[in-house]
PDB file as gemmi writes it, atoms N, CA and C in Angstrom:
CRYST1    1.000    1.000    1.000  90.00  90.00  90.00 P 1                      
ATOM      1  N   MET A   1      80.086 148.023 159.622  1.00  0.00           N  
ATOM      2  CA  MET A   1      79.459 148.944 158.654  1.00  0.00           C  
ATOM      3  C   MET A   1      80.208 149.392 157.287  1.00  0.00           C  
ATOM      4  N   ARG A   2      81.439 149.127 157.266  1.00  0.00           N  
ATOM      5  CA  ARG A   2      82.073 149.196 155.907  1.00  0.00           C  
ATOM      6  C   ARG A   2      81.654 148.550 155.098  1.00  0.00           C  
ATOM      7  N   ALA A   3      81.639 146.851 156.121  1.00  0.00           N  
ATOM      8  CA  ALA A   3      81.727 145.878 155.316  1.00  0.00           C  
ATOM      9  C   ALA A   3      80.531 145.460 154.240  1.00  0.00           C  
ATOM     10  N   LEU A   4      79.537 146.414 155.438  1.00  0.00           N  
ATOM     11  CA  LEU A   4      77.307 146.129 154.695  1.00  0.00           C  
ATOM     12  C   LEU A   4      77.850 147.340 153.342  1.00  0.00           C  
ATOM     13  N   ILE A   5      78.826 148.642 153.627  1.00  0.00           N  
ATOM     14  CA  ILE A   5      78.861 149.623 152.732  1.00  0.00           C  
ATOM     15  C   ILE A   5      79.441 148.755 151.284  1.00  0.00           C  
ATOM     16  N   ARG A   6      80.626 148.172 151.783  1.00  0.00           N  
ATOM     17  CA  ARG A   6      81.249 147.360 150.382  1.00  0.00           C  
ATOM     18  C   ARG A   6      79.968 146.239 149.518  1.00  0.00           C  
ATOM     19  N   LEU A   7      79.418 145.443 150.494  1.00  0.00           N  
ATOM     20  CA  LEU A   7      78.634 144.459 150.150  1.00  0.00           C  
ATOM     21  C   LEU A   7      77.340 145.358 148.931  1.00  0.00           C  
ATOM     22  N   PHE A   8      76.934 146.754 149.886  1.00  0.00           N  
ATOM     23  CA  PHE A   8      75.931 147.283 149.038  1.00  0.00           C  
ATOM     24  C   PHE A   8      76.497 148.020 147.532  1.00  0.00           C  
ATOM     25  N   GLY A   9      77.481 148.295 147.771  1.00  0.00           N  
ATOM     26  CA  GLY A   9      78.532 148.844 146.077  1.00  0.00           C  
ATOM     27  C   GLY A   9      78.623 147.633 145.628  1.00  0.00           C  
ATOM     28  N   LEU A  10      78.718 146.482 145.850  1.00  0.00           N  
ATOM     29  CA  LEU A  10      78.969 145.058 145.033  1.00  0.00           C  
ATOM     30  C   LEU A  10      77.542 145.016 144.306  1.00  0.00           C  
ATOM     31  N   GLY A  11      76.696 145.235 145.233  1.00  0.00           N  
ATOM     32  CA  GLY A  11      75.281 144.773 144.368  1.00  0.00           C  
ATOM     33  C   GLY A  11      75.113 145.997 143.470  1.00  0.00           C  
ATOM     34  N   THR A  12      75.590 147.272 143.879  1.00  0.00           N  
ATOM     35  CA  THR A  12      75.154 148.101 142.943  1.00  0.00           C  
ATOM     36  C   THR A  12      75.631 147.849 141.308  1.00  0.00           C  
ATOM     37  N   LEU A  13      77.269 147.982 141.765  1.00  0.00           N  
ATOM     38  CA  LEU A  13      77.936 147.634 140.694  1.00  0.00           C  
ATOM     39  C   LEU A  13      77.484 146.523 139.744  1.00  0.00           C  
ATOM     40  N   LEU A  14      77.336 145.473 140.362  1.00  0.00           N  
ATOM     41  CA  LEU A  14      76.941 144.346 139.464  1.00  0.00           C  
ATOM     42  C   LEU A  14      75.542 144.811 138.717  1.00  0.00           C  
ATOM     43  N   PHE A  15      74.403 145.132 139.357  1.00  0.00           N  
ATOM     44  CA  PHE A  15      73.536 145.745 139.369  1.00  0.00           C  
ATOM     45  C   PHE A  15      73.841 146.655 138.186  1.00  0.00           C  
ATOM     46  N   GLY A  16      74.735 147.727 137.974  1.00  0.00           N  
ATOM     47  CA  GLY A  16      74.830 148.093 136.601  1.00  0.00           C  
ATOM     48  C   GLY A  16      75.514 148.011 135.649  1.00  0.00           C  
ATOM     49  N   ILE A  17      76.347 146.676 135.902  1.00  0.00           N  
ATOM     50  CA  ILE A  17      76.785 146.006 134.454  1.00  0.00           C  
ATOM     51  C   ILE A  17      76.105 145.746 133.847  1.00  0.00           C  
ATOM     52  N   GLY A  18      74.316 144.922 133.934  1.00  0.00           N  
ATOM     53  CA  GLY A  18      73.780 144.506 133.065  1.00  0.00           C  
ATOM     54  C   GLY A  18      73.417 145.402 132.201  1.00  0.00           C  
ATOM     55  N   PRO A  19      72.302 146.463 132.340  1.00  0.00           N  
ATOM     56  CA  PRO A  19      72.385 147.682 131.171  1.00  0.00           C  
ATOM     57  C   PRO A  19      73.218 148.598 130.659  1.00  0.00           C  
ATOM     58  N   THR A  20      74.441 148.424 131.442  1.00  0.00           N  
ATOM     59  CA  THR A  20      75.685 148.942 130.780  1.00  0.00           C  
ATOM     60  C   THR A  20      76.227 148.193 129.692  1.00  0.00           C  
ATOM     61  N   LEU A  21      76.121 146.825 129.526  1.00  0.00           N  
ATOM     62  CA  LEU A  21      76.879 145.840 128.862  1.00  0.00           C  
ATOM     63  C   LEU A  21      75.745 145.783 127.600  1.00  0.00           C  
ATOM     64  N   ALA A  22      74.436 144.818 127.975  1.00  0.00           N  
ATOM     65  CA  ALA A  22      73.604 144.440 127.526  1.00  0.00           C  
ATOM     66  C   ALA A  22      71.838 145.334 127.400  1.00  0.00           C  
ATOM     67  N   PRO A  23      71.993 146.332 126.965  1.00  0.00           N  
ATOM     68  CA  PRO A  23      71.054 146.929 127.425  1.00  0.00           C  
ATOM     69  C   PRO A  23      69.262 146.792 126.516  1.00  0.00           C  
ATOM     70  N   ARG A  24      69.833 146.002 125.671  1.00  0.00           N  
ATOM     71  CA  ARG A  24      68.683 145.525 124.771  1.00  0.00           C  
ATOM     72  C   ARG A  24      67.647 144.757 125.958  1.00  0.00           C  
ATOM     73  N   TRP A  25      68.621 143.408 126.174  1.00  0.00           N  
ATOM     74  CA  TRP A  25      68.377 142.113 127.100  1.00  0.00           C  
ATOM     75  C   TRP A  25      67.583 143.000 128.805  1.00  0.00           C  
ATOM     76  N   PHE A  26      68.524 143.886 129.132  1.00  0.00           N  
ATOM     77  CA  PHE A  26      68.163 144.632 130.384  1.00  0.00           C  
ATOM     78  C   PHE A  26      67.204 145.073 130.336  1.00  0.00           C  
ATOM     79  N   GLY A  27      66.676 146.121 128.770  1.00  0.00           N  
ATOM     80  CA  GLY A  27      65.126 146.344 128.801  1.00  0.00           C  
ATOM     81  C   GLY A  27      64.295 145.535 128.655  1.00  0.00           C  
ATOM     82  N   ARG A  28      64.298 144.607 128.039  1.00  0.00           N  
ATOM     83  CA  ARG A  28      63.300 143.666 127.480  1.00  0.00           C  
ATOM     84  C   ARG A  28      62.979 142.824 129.285  1.00  0.00           C  
ATOM     85  N   LEU A  29      63.780 142.645 130.077  1.00  0.00           N  
ATOM     86  CA  LEU A  29      63.482 142.423 131.280  1.00  0.00           C  
ATOM     87  C   LEU A  29      61.845 143.139 131.995  1.00  0.00           C  
ATOM     88  N   PHE A  30      62.386 144.215 131.931  1.00  0.00           N  
ATOM     89  CA  PHE A  30      61.606 145.240 132.266  1.00  0.00           C  
ATOM     90  C   PHE A  30      60.406 145.784 131.398  1.00  0.00           C  
ATOM     91  N   ASP A  31      59.873 144.991 130.088  1.00  0.00           N  
ATOM     92  CA  ASP A  31      59.020 145.137 129.091  1.00  0.00           C  
ATOM     93  C   ASP A  31      59.638 146.889 128.951  1.00  0.00           C  
ATOM     94  N   LEU A  32      60.360 147.250 128.189  1.00  0.00           N  
ATOM     95  CA  LEU A  32      60.968 148.492 127.948  1.00  0.00           C  
ATOM     96  C   LEU A  32      60.828 147.965 126.326  1.00  0.00           C  
ATOM     97  N   PRO A  33      60.575 149.309 125.532  1.00  0.00           N  
ATOM     98  CA  PRO A  33      60.553 148.807 123.896  1.00  0.00           C  
ATOM     99  C   PRO A  33      62.171 149.486 123.496  1.00  0.00           C  
ATOM    100  N   VAL A  34      62.913 149.222 124.060  1.00  0.00           N  
ATOM    101  CA  VAL A  34      65.024 149.400 123.788  1.00  0.00           C  
ATOM    102  C   VAL A  34      64.976 149.081 122.407  1.00  0.00           C  
ATOM    103  N   SER A  35      63.955 147.947 121.505  1.00  0.00           N  
ATOM    104  CA  SER A  35      64.684 147.771 120.469  1.00  0.00           C  
ATOM    105  C   SER A  35      64.073 148.964 119.147  1.00  0.00           C  
ATOM    106  N   SER A  36      62.774 149.385 119.506  1.00  0.00           N  
ATOM    107  CA  SER A  36      61.949 150.472 118.719  1.00  0.00           C  
ATOM    108  C   SER A  36      62.809 151.751 118.808  1.00  0.00           C  
ATOM    109  N   ASP A  37      63.641 152.457 120.333  1.00  0.00           N  
ATOM    110  CA  ASP A  37      63.245 153.918 120.296  1.00  0.00           C  
ATOM    111  C   ASP A  37      65.113 153.451 121.029  1.00  0.00           C  
ATOM    112  N   GLU A  38      65.733 154.090 120.046  1.00  0.00           N  
ATOM    113  CA  GLU A  38      67.454 154.244 119.863  1.00  0.00           C  
ATOM    114  C   GLU A  38      67.629 154.895 121.455  1.00  0.00           C  
ATOM    115  N   ARG A  39      66.575 156.401 121.461  1.00  0.00           N  
ATOM    116  CA  ARG A  39      66.733 156.843 122.843  1.00  0.00           C  
ATOM    117  C   ARG A  39      66.726 156.440 124.105  1.00  0.00           C  
ATOM    118  N   LEU A  40      65.636 155.195 123.876  1.00  0.00           N  
ATOM    119  CA  LEU A  40      65.458 154.688 125.353  1.00  0.00           C  
ATOM    120  C   LEU A  40      66.854 153.340 125.650  1.00  0.00           C  
ATOM    121  N   LEU A  41      67.260 153.319 124.734  1.00  0.00           N  
ATOM    122  CA  LEU A  41      68.579 152.295 124.772  1.00  0.00           C  
ATOM    123  C   LEU A  41      69.755 152.767 125.195  1.00  0.00           C  
ATOM    124  N   VAL A  42      69.614 154.473 125.065  1.00  0.00           N  
ATOM    125  CA  VAL A  42      70.585 155.327 125.702  1.00  0.00           C  
ATOM    126  C   VAL A  42      70.519 155.026 126.992  1.00  0.00           C  
ATOM    127  N   MET A  43      69.174 155.650 127.119  1.00  0.00           N  
ATOM    128  CA  MET A  43      68.890 156.035 128.506  1.00  0.00           C  
ATOM    129  C   MET A  43      69.025 154.672 129.826  1.00  0.00           C  
ATOM    130  N   VAL A  44      68.861 153.807 129.263  1.00  0.00           N  
ATOM    131  CA  VAL A  44      68.870 152.336 129.938  1.00  0.00           C  
ATOM    132  C   VAL A  44      70.332 152.151 129.905  1.00  0.00           C  
ATOM    133  N   ARG A  45      71.393 152.593 129.076  1.00  0.00           N  
ATOM    134  CA  ARG A  45      72.758 152.253 128.964  1.00  0.00           C  
ATOM    135  C   ARG A  45      73.411 153.529 129.958  1.00  0.00           C  
ATOM    136  N   SER A  46      72.834 154.613 130.050  1.00  0.00           N  
ATOM    137  CA  SER A  46      73.105 155.779 131.451  1.00  0.00           C  
ATOM    138  C   SER A  46      72.795 155.191 132.490  1.00  0.00           C  
ATOM    139  N   VAL A  47      72.010 154.547 132.569  1.00  0.00           N  
ATOM    140  CA  VAL A  47      71.311 154.976 134.096  1.00  0.00           C  
ATOM    141  C   VAL A  47      72.451 153.665 134.650  1.00  0.00           C  
ATOM    142  N   GLY A  48      72.964 152.269 133.553  1.00  0.00           N  
ATOM    143  CA  GLY A  48      73.203 151.508 134.117  1.00  0.00           C  
ATOM    144  C   GLY A  48      74.756 151.963 134.289  1.00  0.00           C  
ATOM    145  N   VAL A  49      75.188 152.822 133.698  1.00  0.00           N  
ATOM    146  CA  VAL A  49      76.820 153.508 133.806  1.00  0.00           C  
ATOM    147  C   VAL A  49      76.773 154.174 135.381  1.00  0.00           C  
ATOM    148  N   ARG A  50      75.735 154.829 135.585  1.00  0.00           N  
ATOM    149  CA  ARG A  50      75.860 155.526 136.362  1.00  0.00           C  
ATOM    150  C   ARG A  50      75.733 154.722 137.909  1.00  0.00           C  
ATOM    151  N   ASP A  51      74.927 153.293 137.844  1.00  0.00           N  
ATOM    152  CA  ASP A  51      74.854 152.557 138.634  1.00  0.00           C  
ATOM    153  C   ASP A  51      76.202 151.829 139.296  1.00  0.00           C  
ATOM    154  N   ALA A  52      76.820 151.527 137.770  1.00  0.00           N  
ATOM    155  CA  ALA A  52      78.481 150.700 137.756  1.00  0.00           C  
ATOM    156  C   ALA A  52      79.431 151.801 138.468  1.00  0.00           C  
ATOM    157  N   THR A  53      79.241 152.764 138.734  1.00  0.00           N  
ATOM    158  CA  THR A  53      80.082 153.940 138.725  1.00  0.00           C  
ATOM    159  C   THR A  53      80.328 154.076 140.141  1.00  0.00           C  
ATOM    160  N   ILE A  54      78.716 154.525 140.770  1.00  0.00           N  
ATOM    161  CA  ILE A  54      78.514 154.409 142.320  1.00  0.00           C  
ATOM    162  C   ILE A  54      78.945 153.186 142.848  1.00  0.00           C  
ATOM    163  N   GLY A  55      78.652 152.359 142.545  1.00  0.00           N  
ATOM    164  CA  GLY A  55      78.980 151.414 142.934  1.00  0.00           C  
ATOM    165  C   GLY A  55      80.774 150.763 143.228  1.00  0.00           C  
ATOM    166  N   LEU A  56      81.076 151.063 142.095  1.00  0.00           N  
ATOM    167  CA  LEU A  56      82.302 150.464 142.074  1.00  0.00           C  
ATOM    168  C   LEU A  56      83.222 151.732 143.067  1.00  0.00           C  
ATOM    169  N   ALA A  57      82.717 152.732 143.370  1.00  0.00           N  
ATOM    170  CA  ALA A  57      83.352 154.195 144.009  1.00  0.00           C  
ATOM    171  C   ALA A  57      83.020 153.397 145.216  1.00  0.00           C  
ATOM    172  N   LEU A  58      81.662 152.985 145.959  1.00  0.00           N  
ATOM    173  CA  LEU A  58      81.309 152.533 147.323  1.00  0.00           C  
ATOM    174  C   LEU A  58      82.171 151.533 147.617  1.00  0.00           C  
ATOM    175  N   VAL A  59      82.798 150.442 146.731  1.00  0.00           N  
ATOM    176  CA  VAL A  59      83.342 149.696 146.971  1.00  0.00           C  
ATOM    177  C   VAL A  59      85.126 149.958 147.332  1.00  0.00           C  
ATOM    178  N   LEU A  60      85.193 150.684 146.383  1.00  0.00           N  
ATOM    179  CA  LEU A  60      87.007 150.964 146.567  1.00  0.00           C  
ATOM    180  C   LEU A  60      87.161 151.892 147.922  1.00  0.00           C  
ATOM    181  N   THR A  61      86.181 152.697 148.195  1.00  0.00           N  
ATOM    182  CA  THR A  61      86.080 153.801 149.674  1.00  0.00           C  
ATOM    183  C   THR A  61      85.305 153.034 150.484  1.00  0.00           C  
ATOM    184  N   ALA A  62      84.868 152.320 150.785  1.00  0.00           N  
ATOM    185  CA  ALA A  62      84.694 151.652 151.982  1.00  0.00           C  
ATOM    186  C   ALA A  62      85.493 150.946 153.289  1.00  0.00           C  
ATOM    187  N   PRO A  63      86.560 150.918 152.447  1.00  0.00           N  
ATOM    188  CA  PRO A  63      87.738 150.418 153.807  1.00  0.00           C  
ATOM    189  C   PRO A  63      87.889 151.839 154.422  1.00  0.00           C  
ATOM    190  N   ARG A  64      88.028 153.037 153.763  1.00  0.00           N  
ATOM    191  CA  ARG A  64      88.810 154.440 154.189  1.00  0.00           C  
ATOM    192  C   ARG A  64      87.271 155.058 155.274  1.00  0.00           C  
ATOM    193  N   PRO A  65      87.414 155.323 156.552  1.00  0.00           N  
ATOM    194  CA  PRO A  65      86.529 155.453 157.711  1.00  0.00           C  
ATOM    195  C   PRO A  65      85.920 156.914 156.441  1.00  0.00           C  
ATOM    196  N   GLY A  66      84.538 156.957 156.503  1.00  0.00           N  
ATOM    197  CA  GLY A  66      83.703 157.836 156.088  1.00  0.00           C  
ATOM    198  C   GLY A  66      84.279 158.467 154.648  1.00  0.00           C  
ATOM    199  N   ALA A  67      84.942 158.323 153.814  1.00  0.00           N  
ATOM    200  CA  ALA A  67      85.309 158.007 152.507  1.00  0.00           C  
ATOM    201  C   ALA A  67      84.113 157.439 151.704  1.00  0.00           C  
ATOM    202  N   TYR A  68      83.239 156.296 152.194  1.00  0.00           N  
ATOM    203  CA  TYR A  68      82.332 156.733 151.225  1.00  0.00           C  
ATOM    204  C   TYR A  68      80.846 157.182 151.535  1.00  0.00           C  
ATOM    205  N   ARG A  69      81.177 158.268 152.237  1.00  0.00           N  
ATOM    206  CA  ARG A  69      79.472 159.054 152.773  1.00  0.00           C  
ATOM    207  C   ARG A  69      79.346 160.135 151.220  1.00  0.00           C  
ATOM    208  N   PRO A  70      79.762 160.487 150.360  1.00  0.00           N  
ATOM    209  CA  PRO A  70      79.743 161.037 149.335  1.00  0.00           C  
ATOM    210  C   PRO A  70      79.033 160.367 148.114  1.00  0.00           C  
ATOM    211  N   TRP A  71      79.427 158.809 148.122  1.00  0.00           N  
ATOM    212  CA  TRP A  71      78.993 157.947 147.034  1.00  0.00           C  
ATOM    213  C   TRP A  71      77.589 157.494 147.687  1.00  0.00           C  
ATOM    214  N   LEU A  72      77.783 157.277 149.172  1.00  0.00           N  
ATOM    215  CA  LEU A  72      76.465 156.541 149.173  1.00  0.00           C  
ATOM    216  C   LEU A  72      75.439 157.576 149.601  1.00  0.00           C  
ATOM    217  N   ILE A  73      75.643 159.042 149.444  1.00  0.00           N  
ATOM    218  CA  ILE A  73      74.715 159.933 149.585  1.00  0.00           C  
ATOM    219  C   ILE A  73      73.956 160.132 147.836  1.00  0.00           C  
ATOM    220  N   ALA A  74      74.979 159.742 146.935  1.00  0.00           N  
ATOM    221  CA  ALA A  74      74.742 160.077 145.634  1.00  0.00           C  
ATOM    222  C   ALA A  74      73.653 158.928 145.108  1.00  0.00           C  
ATOM    223  N   ARG A  75      74.288 157.826 146.087  1.00  0.00           N  
ATOM    224  CA  ARG A  75      73.226 156.463 145.404  1.00  0.00           C  
ATOM    225  C   ARG A  75      71.813 156.523 145.683  1.00  0.00           C  
ATOM    226  N   ILE A  76      71.798 157.493 146.968  1.00  0.00           N  
ATOM    227  CA  ILE A  76      70.350 157.203 147.435  1.00  0.00           C  
ATOM    228  C   ILE A  76      69.849 158.340 147.002  1.00  0.00           C  
ATOM    229  N   ALA A  77      70.740 159.425 146.645  1.00  0.00           N  
ATOM    230  CA  ALA A  77      69.582 160.701 145.646  1.00  0.00           C  
ATOM    231  C   ALA A  77      69.094 159.908 144.362  1.00  0.00           C  
ATOM    232  N   ALA A  78      70.030 159.135 143.559  1.00  0.00           N  
ATOM    233  CA  ALA A  78      69.931 158.711 142.493  1.00  0.00           C  
ATOM    234  C   ALA A  78      68.707 157.699 142.803  1.00  0.00           C  
ATOM    235  N   ASP A  79      68.486 156.905 143.265  1.00  0.00           N  
ATOM    236  CA  ASP A  79      67.663 156.209 143.744  1.00  0.00           C  
ATOM    237  C   ASP A  79      66.192 156.872 144.069  1.00  0.00           C  
ATOM    238  N   THR A  80      66.006 157.849 145.016  1.00  0.00           N  
ATOM    239  CA  THR A  80      65.343 158.750 144.933  1.00  0.00           C  
ATOM    240  C   THR A  80      64.881 159.550 143.731  1.00  0.00           C  
ATOM    241  N   GLY A  81      65.711 160.140 142.859  1.00  0.00           N  
ATOM    242  CA  GLY A  81      64.950 160.483 141.719  1.00  0.00           C  
ATOM    243  C   GLY A  81      64.559 159.467 141.009  1.00  0.00           C  
ATOM    244  N   ASP A  82      65.198 158.402 140.710  1.00  0.00           N  
ATOM    245  CA  ASP A  82      64.147 157.052 140.086  1.00  0.00           C  
ATOM    246  C   ASP A  82      62.776 156.919 140.669  1.00  0.00           C  
ATOM    247  N   THR A  83      62.812 156.551 141.739  1.00  0.00           N  
ATOM    248  CA  THR A  83      61.242 156.747 142.071  1.00  0.00           C  
ATOM    249  C   THR A  83      60.718 157.936 142.276  1.00  0.00           C  
ATOM    250  N   LEU A  84      61.027 158.684 142.010  1.00  0.00           N  
ATOM    251  CA  LEU A  84      59.991 160.058 141.835  1.00  0.00           C  
ATOM    252  C   LEU A  84      59.781 160.163 140.576  1.00  0.00           C  
ATOM    253  N   ALA A  85      60.372 159.619 139.692  1.00  0.00           N  
ATOM    254  CA  ALA A  85      60.380 159.793 138.092  1.00  0.00           C  
ATOM    255  C   ALA A  85      59.084 158.520 137.641  1.00  0.00           C  
ATOM    256  N   VAL A  86      59.279 157.325 138.233  1.00  0.00           N  
ATOM    257  CA  VAL A  86      58.491 156.440 138.089  1.00  0.00           C  
ATOM    258  C   VAL A  86      56.792 156.525 138.551  1.00  0.00           C  
ATOM    259  N   GLY A  87      57.105 157.244 139.721  1.00  0.00           N  
ATOM    260  CA  GLY A  87      55.962 157.557 140.411  1.00  0.00           C  
ATOM    261  C   GLY A  87      55.095 158.270 139.846  1.00  0.00           C  
ATOM    262  N   LEU A  88      55.735 159.762 139.575  1.00  0.00           N  
ATOM    263  CA  LEU A  88      55.257 160.615 138.500  1.00  0.00           C  
ATOM    264  C   LEU A  88      54.683 160.198 137.225  1.00  0.00           C  
ATOM    265  N   ALA A  89      55.235 159.172 136.359  1.00  0.00           N  
ATOM    266  CA  ALA A  89      55.091 158.828 135.571  1.00  0.00           C  
ATOM    267  C   ALA A  89      53.649 157.807 135.162  1.00  0.00           C  
ATOM    268  N   VAL A  90      53.688 157.215 136.212  1.00  0.00           N  
ATOM    269  CA  VAL A  90      52.701 156.282 136.862  1.00  0.00           C  
ATOM    270  C   VAL A  90      51.328 157.274 137.027  1.00  0.00           C  
ATOM    271  N   LEU A  91      51.510 158.115 138.260  1.00  0.00           N  
ATOM    272  CA  LEU A  91      50.320 158.965 138.500  1.00  0.00           C  
ATOM    273  C   LEU A  91      49.941 159.903 137.003  1.00  0.00           C  
ATOM    274  N   ARG A  92      50.447 160.213 136.302  1.00  0.00           N  
ATOM    275  CA  ARG A  92      50.245 160.575 134.634  1.00  0.00           C  
ATOM    276  C   ARG A  92      49.521 159.260 133.863  1.00  0.00           C  
ATOM    277  N   GLY A  93      49.830 158.221 133.910  1.00  0.00           N  
ATOM    278  CA  GLY A  93      48.886 157.044 133.556  1.00  0.00           C  
ATOM    279  C   GLY A  93      49.931 156.311 132.468  1.00  0.00           C  
ATOM    280  N   ALA A  94      50.821 156.380 132.717  1.00  0.00           N  
ATOM    281  CA  ALA A  94      52.276 155.839 131.688  1.00  0.00           C  
ATOM    282  C   ALA A  94      52.113 154.566 132.804  1.00  0.00           C  
ATOM    283  N   ARG A  95      51.852 153.111 132.229  1.00  0.00           N  
ATOM    284  CA  ARG A  95      51.658 151.907 132.837  1.00  0.00           C  
ATOM    285  C   ARG A  95      52.379 150.912 132.020  1.00  0.00           C  
ATOM    286  N   GLN A  96      53.605 149.660 133.576  1.00  0.00           N  
ATOM    287  CA  GLN A  96      53.631 148.930 132.340  1.00  0.00           C  
ATOM    288  C   GLN A  96      53.200 147.337 132.949  1.00  0.00           C  
ATOM    289  N   PRO A  97      52.139 147.083 132.219  1.00  0.00           N  
ATOM    290  CA  PRO A  97      51.448 146.226 132.676  1.00  0.00           C  
ATOM    291  C   PRO A  97      52.325 145.149 133.478  1.00  0.00           C  
ATOM    292  N   PRO A  98      53.016 144.207 132.803  1.00  0.00           N  
ATOM    293  CA  PRO A  98      53.996 143.346 133.302  1.00  0.00           C  
ATOM    294  C   PRO A  98      54.421 143.585 134.749  1.00  0.00           C  
ATOM    295  N   LEU A  99      55.067 145.030 134.903  1.00  0.00           N  
ATOM    296  CA  LEU A  99      55.297 145.316 136.315  1.00  0.00           C  
ATOM    297  C   LEU A  99      54.249 145.754 137.400  1.00  0.00           C  
ATOM    298  N   LEU A 100      53.301 146.052 136.879  1.00  0.00           N  
ATOM    299  CA  LEU A 100      51.920 146.583 138.148  1.00  0.00           C  
ATOM    300  C   LEU A 100      51.076 145.139 137.955  1.00  0.00           C  
ATOM    301  N   ARG A 101      51.227 144.081 136.971  1.00  0.00           N  
ATOM    302  CA  ARG A 101      50.408 143.175 137.776  1.00  0.00           C  
ATOM    303  C   ARG A 101      50.894 142.611 139.102  1.00  0.00           C  
ATOM    304  N   SER A 102      49.461 142.180 139.863  1.00  0.00           N  
ATOM    305  CA  SER A 102      49.406 141.361 141.231  1.00  0.00           C  
ATOM    306  C   SER A 102      50.021 140.064 140.975  1.00  0.00           C  
ATOM    307  N   GLU A 103      50.712 139.330 141.854  1.00  0.00           N  
ATOM    308  CA  GLU A 103      51.100 137.478 141.516  1.00  0.00           C  
ATOM    309  C   GLU A 103      50.150 137.283 141.143  1.00  0.00           C  
ATOM    310  N   ARG A 104      48.897 137.134 142.096  1.00  0.00           N  
ATOM    311  CA  ARG A 104      47.381 136.633 141.913  1.00  0.00           C  
ATOM    312  C   ARG A 104      46.803 136.643 140.920  1.00  0.00           C  
ATOM    313  N   SER A 105      47.134 138.184 139.796  1.00  0.00           N  
ATOM    314  CA  SER A 105      46.185 138.486 138.716  1.00  0.00           C  
ATOM    315  C   SER A 105      47.028 137.527 137.421  1.00  0.00           C  
ATOM    316  N   ARG A 106      48.461 136.905 137.738  1.00  0.00           N  
ATOM    317  CA  ARG A 106      49.473 136.245 136.422  1.00  0.00           C  
ATOM    318  C   ARG A 106      48.684 135.000 136.228  1.00  0.00           C  
TER     319      ARG A 106                                                      
END                                                                             
């Protein structure tokens, strides 16, 4: 289990480094207008820092039995919040067509 937690933490850390160091590049991957909105750039970078921090904490605490639990809960809570926010935005009509197209329609 601890090896799995460490691997999950490493993946989270690596995923967080992209938007932290290169938020414009990361935003373009997801068709976000980060070039025209500085606030969006800050948001993308802050989510990256959040993910990198949680990932690093998971990697560092994985060897100690139970020490990783608060960080794992933080990761689950962050992902749940992100999912709810995106779901609410989509329900309200905010759609990014490149992300919502099916493979058949491309």
